[in-house]
N, C-alpha and C positions, 0 to 999 in steps of 0.2 A: 243283155240279161240272158243267162244260161238257163236252160230247162232240162229236166231229167227225161231222156229219151225212153220211149216205150220199148220193151224187149221185143225182138222180132219172132219170138216163140214163147211158149208157156214155160213157167218156172221148172216144171218137171220134164221138159222135152229133151234135156241132155242126159237124163238118167240112162244107164247106171253110172256113167263116166263122171258126171258132175251132178251132185244131188240137189233136189228141189229146195231144201232148206238153205243151203249155201247160196243158191241163186237168189232167193228171196232177200236174204240178209245183205248179200253183196250188192245187189241192185238197189233195193229199197232203203237200206241204211247207209252203207258206205258211199255208194255213188251219189245218193241223194245229199249226203253231208258235204261232198265236194262241191256240188252245185250251190247249195245254200251258203256255204262259207266263201266260195269264190265270188258269188254275187255281192256278198257283204264286203269283201276286201276291195272290190272295184267300185263300190257305191260312190257316186259323185266324181269319178275319174273318167277322163275322155276315153280311156281304153274300154270302158263298159259297153261302148257301141260297136266294138270290133268283134270279129268272129273269134271263138276260143283258140283256134289254130294260129290266127294272126297274133293274138295276145302272147302265146307262149314263144313265138318266134321273136318277139320284141321285149322279152323280159328285162334285158339290160337297160332299157329306157325308163323303167319304173324306179321310183325312189326306194331306198333301202327298206323302209318300214312296210312297203306294200309288196316288194319283190318276193319275199319268203312265202307269205300266205297265198299269193297268186300262183307262184311256181308249184306249190303243193296241191292246191285245190283246183285251179284251172287245168293244171297238168293232169290231175286225177280224172277230171271230167273228160278231157280229150282222150286220154288213154282208155278209159272204160267205154266211152261211146264207140270207139273203134273195136275194142275187144268183143263186145256183145255181137257185133255184125260179123266178126270173123269166126263165129261158131254157128252150127246148125245141128239138128238131130242126126245121130248116126244113121247112115244109109238114106237119109232124106236131105242131101246137100252137105252133110258132114262126114268127114273121113275120106278114105281113099287116097289118091295121089294127085298132085297137080298135073295139068296137061298143057299142051300148047307152048306158047312163048315163055311162060313162067317156068314150066318144067325144063325147057331148054336152057334158060338162064341159070337155074339151080344146078343143073348138071355141069354147065360151063364153069360156074364159080366154085363148086365144091367136089366135083368128080362124079357124084351120084346122089340120088335122093336120100339113100341111107346114110351117106357121109354127111349130108346136110343135117339130117335129124340128129346125128351124134353131136355135131358141133353146136347145134341149137340147144340141145339138152345140156351140154356142158356150160353154155352161157347162163342157162337158168339155174342149174344146180350149183354153179360156182358163185352165184350172186349171194354174198353174205348178207343176211337180214332180208329186208323187203326190197322189191324192185321188179324189173321186167326184163324179158329176153326179146330181142327184136331181129327181124329180117328187114334190111334197108336197101333202098336203091341209092347208090352213090352218084355224085355229079357226072362221073364218066359212064353212067348207066350200068355199071357192074353191081353185083349183089354182095352184101356184107352182113355178118352177124355181129351184134353187140348186146351189151347188157347195161341198164341204167339203174341207179338207186332210187328208192322211194317212188315218187310219181314223175320223175324226170322223163323226158321224151327226146329222142335224137333231134327233133325239130328245134329244140332250144339251143342247139349248137354245141360244139365240142368243149368250149370254155365253161359251159354250165353243166351239161349232161355227161360229159366225158366221151361222147361219140356223136357223130352227126349222120346225115343222110335222111332220106324220106322213108319212114317206116311203112311197110306194106303188110306185115304180119307181126303180132305182138302177143306175148303170153304173160299174164299176171302171175308172179310168184310170191306175192304177199301171202302170209299164212291165212288171212281171211278168205282167200280164194279157194282153199282146199282143206283147212284144218278139221272141219266137222267130219269129213269122210276119210281123209288120209292121215290125220294127225301130223307127225313129223316126217312122213314119207313123201317128201316133195318129188323125188324121181318117179314114184308110182303115179302121182297126179299128172306129171308131165307126160308120161307114157300113155296114160288114158286119154289125155287131151287130143292126141292125134286122131282119135276116133270121131271127134266132133269139129275138127277144123273145116271151115268153109273155104275150100280152095277156089271156088268161083269168085268169092269176094276178094280173096288175096290176089287173084289174077286181074280183077277189075282195078284194085289199088295199084298193081304193077303197071298196068296200061296207062293209068293217069299219071303215075310218077315218071 
């Protein structure tokens, strides 16, 4: 049974980069709907007792009539649960640059932090329609950037999501994540998002991966 996680900060805490009204609707309506519909899709199925991450890793085992709703809704729950934790108020845990082993890995993989930001932004702006941009740890421990459609997650595997790896940083580029403040200006939203990225959490995810 999935439950809606509590945000680790107030709705208005990410202002002016992400507005309070967007956060209220995004968390209370969109994420809540993924939880409700995901639980409904799994009702009476043995997968209902698994963790959401385990469920999306094993999508291929589900029957056709359940796979679509579970992919979209449990995927949405996993993605958003991670997304909220990867942000923090600017100057109070949000923004700045990564440090330590994560910073070293980013430089090794992309040449510099600025080059990484450019490639990550390209993954997000280049995603047609709704989806996500991800920074992932690959099996050989290197870092890679990819983008997935809708609520797909790299943990679903390449055959389903189009890319794989363990995501340690993810950005929601669905219009519901930015439209109230930025309208069709997705690149502006993505540029503002760097001000609230919680690099400590990303580093923690990197260490676990």
